[in-house]
N, C-alpha and C positions, 0 to 999 in steps of 0.2 A: 833525666839522668844527670847527676852533678859531675862536672868535669874538674872544676877547680874553683878556689876562692879568688875573686878578682878585686875585692874591695871590702873595707870594714867601715861601718858608720856608727853613730852613737846609738842607733836603735836596732842594729843587726848587721848582717853581712850581705855582700853581693856575690853571687856565684855565676860562673859560666856554666850553662846547662844545655843539654841536647834533648830535643823532643824525640821520644821513642816512636819509631815508625817512619817519620819524615826525615829525621837526621838534621833538621834545622837547629841552629844554635841561637840561644837567647841569653840575655843578662837577667838573672832573677834576684830580686832584692827580697830578703826575708826580714820581717819586722817582728820583734817580740812584743806580744800584747801586754805583758806585765810591765815592761819598760815604758811602753806608750802610755799606759795608765799612770804609772808613777810620775812621769814627766808632764802629765796633763796634755798629751799630744793627740787625743782622740779626734778632736775637731780638725786639726791640721792634717792628720793622716787621711781622714775622710775626704778632705778638700783635695789633697794630693791625688787620691784615687780618682775623684771626679774629673780633675784636670787632665790626668794621664789618659783617661778614657776618651775625653773630648779632643785630645791632641792627635787625632787620627788623620795624618797628613804625611805625604812622602818625605817632607823635610823636618819632621818632628820625631823625637824619640818618645813615642806614645806607648800605651799599654797594649800588649798582645793578649795576655791572659791575666786574671786575678783570681786567687782562691785562698782558702784559709784552713787551718787546723785549729784545735782547741787552744794551742799555745802561740801560734804564729800566723802572720798574714804574708802572702807572697805576691809580689808584683813581678810579672814577667814582661820584659821589654826587649825591643830590638837590641841586638848586640852590634856595636859599631867598632870596627877594627882599626881605623886609621889614626887614632889619637886626636888630641885637641888641635883646633885651628891655631891656637896660641903657640903651640910647639912648632908648627910649620912656619908661622910668621916669624918667630924668633930665629929659626934656622935660615930662612930666606931674607930676613931683615925687612924687605918690602915686597909687596906684590905688584906686578904690572897692573895698569889700570883695567885691562880686559879681564884679568883674573878676579880682581876686586869687584868688578861690575857683576860678574856672574854670581859671586858669593853674596853680594849685597841684594841682588834680585831674589835669590833663593831665600835669604833671611826675611826679606819683605813679604814674600808669599807665605812663609811659615807664620810670621807675626799676623798677617792678614787673616789667616785661618783661626788663630787664637782669638783675635778681636771679634770675628764673626760668631764665636762661641761665648762672647762677653768676657773673655779672659784677658787681663792686662799682664804682660810677662815680667817686666821690671828688672830683668837680670841679664841683659844682653852684654856679652863681652867675649873675646876670643876663647877664653877658657870654657865657655858653655856651648861652644860650637864644635861638633865632632865631625871628623872626616871619614866618610864611608870608603870602603876599598874601591868603589867605582868612581871616586873623585868628587862625588856630590856630598854636600854638607847637611848636617842635621842639628837642630837646636835641642838642647837637653837641659835638665835641672829646672823644675818648676817650683822650687822652694820659696820663691818670693812672689809667685804668680797669685792672682786674686780674681775671683769672679765678681764683676761689677754689675749690679742691677741698674735698670733704667735711671739715667741722670744721677747715679750715685758717684761720689768721688772717693778715691783712696786717700788716706791721711798719713800712713806710716812713712817714716823717714827710713828708706831702705834702698839698697843697691850698692854698686861699686863706685867709690868716689869719682873716678875719672869720667864715669858714664852718667852721672846724675844730672837730670834736667833742672833748669832754674826753678821751676815750680815745686820740685821736691825740696830743694834747698830753702825755699821761702815758706815751706810748710803751710801753704794755704789750700791744700787739696790738689790732687792731680788725677788724670785719667789717661786714656789710650795714647795721646800724643807724646807721652814720655818715652814710649817705645820707638817712635820715629826720630826723636832727638837722639836716642842711643844708636839708631841705625846710622845717623850722620857721623857720630863719633867713631863708630866701627869702620865706616867707609874711609874716613880720614886716616885712622890708625893703620888700616891694611895697606894704604898706598904710601904713607909718609913714614910709618914705622913706630910712631908714638901718637897718643891722643892729642887733640888740638890745644887743650888747656893745661897740659901736663907741666908741672913746675920742677919735678925731681926732688921736691922737698918732702920731708916726712910729715910736715904740718900741712894738713889739707885746707886750712882756712884761706890761705892765699889763692889756692886753686879754685875754691868755691867762689871767691870774689871775682876771679877771671871768668868763670862760667857765667856768672850773673851779668858781667859788664863788658867783657872784652870781645870785639869782633873776631871772626876766624882769620888767622893769618895763613896764607898759602905759601909754600916754599917756592923759591925762584928756580925755574927749570934749568937755567944756565949755571947759576951759582951752586945750587944744591944737587943738581943732577936728578931731580924728581919731576917727571912730567905729569901734569894733570890737564885734561882737556877743559875747555870753558864749560861744557855741559856738566862735567863731573864737579867742578867748583860750584856751579849753580845749584846742583842737587844737594851738595853738602851744606851750602849756605842756607838753602830753604829748609833743610831738616833742623838746622841749628838756629832757627829764629828764637830769640829769648822769650818772646810772647807766644805762648802756645796757640793762641787764636790765629796767629799769622803763619803758623808752621805748616809745611806741606803734610798732607795726610789727615789734618784735623777735620776738614769739612767732608771730604769724600773718601776717607780711609785709604786702604791699600790701592784702590783703583787710581787715586790721585798720584800715589807713589810710582806705580808701575807705568803710568802714562807719561812720566817725565822723559824728555828727549834723550837723557843719558842712557835709558834702557831700550831705546828704539831699535838698536841693532840685534836684540835678543828676541827670539820667538818664544813667548812665555809658555805656550802649550808644549813646545818641544822640550823646554827646560823642565816643566812639570812632569813630563813623561820620561825624563832623563834621556 
């Protein structure tokens, strides 16, 4: 049962719907087949469907149902009420380290699940993290995600400028570690209030240069009033290794991330079970 329209995209609309019988509410994306054909988007729509079905995890906005009519395809997904993390961060300016730690660990688990399904996410940013009404967050928007086969590398130059890993900028092929780089950027942004290589200039070239060459600078607790523990700085520094081979998460994936001392105070099973 359609309740209202909650969004419009280039290929169709997103509705708030209610399942008859259970009363559960979902977000339903309707895609027009004629438009998908006209824009040559058949392959990417199939890919989106495959990825949404594989994104079956408590911290991912995956697919609950998918069905079609002659004219349209419908993706039915979790409906998340709390708005974007971006909005909450702008309102609060900065998150306390404990809050940022919980979100970072949640995001790491979500990325770990995607990687286990051979999916590289490539679009981590506060705008793509939604806040559930229970206070837990969920990753959404798999528009830049890609399924990587054994030893395959992705080549596209894509993502959000502030979050791009050096290997994407150098265009020499990239793989799963770009997501751990983005997790380092996100963690820094949550605690400091802006990303580490942000220049404020409309010209991204200067920022790209800093991403490739500049070490991470941490604010002074006394001077800037932003406190970060040594474990937190260590975690961010290890995520932001310019050489992806040296980056945390590259060798042992999410296990390596979750075993970092910064996360020691959180029981990961308790977190997973909310």
